[in-house]
N, C-alpha and C positions, 0 to 999 in steps of 0.2 A: 553396190546390186544387192537390193534393200532385200529385206523380208516383205514376205504378202501372205496373207491369212485368210484361208477358203475354212468358214467359222473358227472354230477353235484351233487350225492345223496351221501352223506356219509351214512355208515352203519356200525353201531357198536353198541356196550351195552349201549351208552348214546344218539342214535339215531331213532327214528321211526322204525319200523319194514319196514323193505322194502319185498314189496308182488308181487310174481311174476305168472302171468297166464299164466300155461301150454300150448301152445296149438297144441305142440309135432307133433302127424300124427293125432289130432283127426279134420283134413281137408280133410281126406280123397281123396290125391292127388288133391284137388281142391281148387286154389288160390281165386277163390269169396268165398268160405265159410270161408278160412282162412282171407279173408278182413273183412268178416261177424262177426268172432272171434275175430279179431283187435278191431272192435267196440264194441263189448261186454264188450271186457276187458278195455276200456277206461271207457265204461259207468259205470262201476262197483268203479273205483277210483284207481285203483292198478297202480303200478310204471311199470311194464313191461312186455313183451310178450315173451315167446321162443317157438322154435322149435326144430326138431330133423335132422341132415342131417347125411346120412349113403351113401356111395359108395359102393352099393349091393354087387356088385361081388369081392370086397374085403370082405366086413364084415360076406357075408355067404359064404357056400362052394357049389360047386357044386350040390350036393348032396342033402342038403337042399332046394334049389332052385327047387331041381327040385320034393320035396316029395310032393303027392299031400295032397293037400286044398284047401275045396271048398271055395269060395270068390269071388266078385262082377267083381271082373275083370278078371277072371278064374279059369282054374283045380288047380292050382299049386300054390307054395309057393313061389316061383320067381315074376308068376302074378300080387299076390299080394304086394311084396316088392316093383318092381319096380316102380307099379303106386301109392303109396304112397312117393314115391320121388321127389320133386317139383324142377325143372330145373333151370337153371340160369336166362332167363327171368323172370318164376314164382318171385325170391326173389330178381329178378330188383324192379321188382311192389311193391312186399313186405316192402323192403328198402324206395322204395320213398312212398308209402302210409305210416307208419310208420312215416318217416320224417315229412310230412304234416301234423298227426294226433299229434306230440309232443311223441310219447309213445316209450320209449326204446323197442329196440328188441336184443335177441341174440339167440343163438345154444347150443344146445349138440350134439357135433361130434365124431363119431366112431371109426374116423378112421384119419390118416394123411392127404388125399386127401383133407377128408371136411372139414378139419383145413382151410387147403388153401383156401378152395375156400370162406369160409363164413369169411376170413379175408381180402377180397376183399374188404366187404362194410364194412371195420372200426368198428366195435360192439365192444362197451365198455366194454366186458369179455365173459366168457368161463365158459361154463357148463359141467363139466366132470361126464357122468351117473354111474352111481352104474354099469352098466354091463362091465364099461372100466376102472375101477379104477385101477385093476392089471396089467393093458395093460403101460408097464413102458415105455416104446418106446413113445407110443401116449402122456403119460404124459409129457415126455419130449418137446414134439413136441409145445406142448399145451403152456409149459412154453417159448419158443422159441418167441412165438409173444409178451413177455414182457407187456400181458394185465390179471386183477383182475383174478382171479380163482375162480369157485363155485365148491367141490367135494362132491359129490351126495356118500353115503356107506350104502346100502341097501347091503343086501346076503353076507357082508362081512366081516372079523373077526378084531379084534382090531389090531392083528400083521399085516395083512395085511392096515389095514389105514393107520400103523405107516411106513409104507414102502412106502406107495402112497404118504405120506406128508416128510419124508426126500426128495422123490426123487422132489417133486414140491417144499419146503421149506415153512418158513409159510409168508414172505412178499407175503400181497396181497392176501391173502388166507383164503375163508370163507368153512365152513364144515357143510355140511347140514346133520342130523341126518333123516335115512329115514328105511324104512322096505319095500321091494320087492316084494310086492304080492298086485295084482288088482281084485277086491278090495278087503282092508288088513281090518282083522277082529279087533277089537280093544283092546284085549288081546294081539294083535302082535307090537301093534305103540311101546312101550316102553319110555314112554317121558322122564324116569328120565335121561336117556344117555345122556340128552340133555348138563344138566350140570355137566354129566362124562366128554365131550368131552370137553366142555369148561374150565373144571382144568387140562385137559391131554396136550392138544394143545395150550393153551394160543392165540387162534384165533376166532374171531368172529364165531359162531356157529349158525345155524339155520336149519330149520324144512322143508322134503319134503314130503306132507301126499298124501297116494294113497286111503285113509278110505274115504267111503260114509257119511260121516255126516262133518258137521262143527265148535263143540264144543272142538273136541282134538285138532285139529289146532289153534283154540283161544287160547287153554290152554298153546298150547306151547311157545306162544308169553308170557304168564304168567309166564314161568320156566325161561326166557330168550332168547328165539328165537329170532337172530336180522333180520330173514330173513323167509317169509313161503312163498313155492310153492305149489300151486296145482292145479292140469287139470283143462280146463275150455271145455266147449262143449255146443252145442247151444242146443243138446237136448241128454239126456242119453240114451234117445231108440236109436238114430243112430246106422247103420253098425260102428261097429271096436271094436278093443282090449282093448282100455281105455275110453272107455263113459263110462263105468261103474263105474268107481273110478274117476270121470269127475266130476265137478260142472257144473250144466247150469248157466248163468249168474243170476237169483233170488238168488240162492245160492253164488256163488260169492261176489253180491254184500253185503250179509248178513254177510259174510265172513270177506269184508276189513271193514264193518260196527263197527261188533262185535271186532276186533282186535284193530281201536282208541277207541272204548270204553272202553277196558279192559287197555290201554296206559296211556288212560288220569285217568284212578283209582287206578293206582299204585300208585302216588304221590311219596314222596322224605323221607318214612321212619321216617319220624319227627313226633310224635304226639303233637296232638295239638289242641284248641277249637277254633271252624269254627264260625265265625259271627252269621250262619243260625241258631247255635245252642245253642246259648243266649238264646233268646225267651224260648224256648223249655226248658231250663236248671232251668229257671226261674219259670217254671211252673209247672216242674215237681217231681225237686228235693226239699227233705223235710230239710234236713242237709246241711245247707253250712259251708265249711271250709276249 
């Protein structure tokens, strides 16, 4: 299970958990909200922020786009989908802003044109969403960019994941265990899959969580997750389909803090008496041998 680098940060079993704040579409199509989310993510101490990029008329059928759906941008689903997409000028601003602030950004791309679009910014890696895991041509197109790949596995069978891994190869591959419900119920998280994946694929394995709380994402790290991705929002009461499955800045800050505490608590597995235990030993132990 080798080391993978995103930018200059190593990811794998012997390295600190790489923590990704997924902005996704929580910016609601507003680059200024996106920048506020970037600032909030930086303040939590996470490693990177992530966006989503879709070419709307490729990803969605005309029938789906004309379907009635009440939303702040109009009466149809198409009004919503187009409004949530940031344009070239927006991503140029995001790229410049992240470089200025010193935080890594990348995106999950839902079609080949979006991969090409994001590639112009020389992002350090790509995320393949659970929704696109079975799109073999899209997987191959991602691989053609010769960047590390993060593969989410929600709503996928082991056989489908096997096929995706066969197509992508195991070099520079990180697999994320995930459950694609928003928000996810705790009895759907199945965190034991993390070690099943580690044993099956012999690549770094992380966790992409959509639950409302923090404890289970921290537990994923104790179980061996080398990467944790959670959605971030300015306010969970904001309009948007992902807001309820997101963490507000204070919650995300607690997540990062607790992950780092768990990491420092894991130790090396060698049982020893610590210096600070010796006075207690002398005070409390009746029989010394």
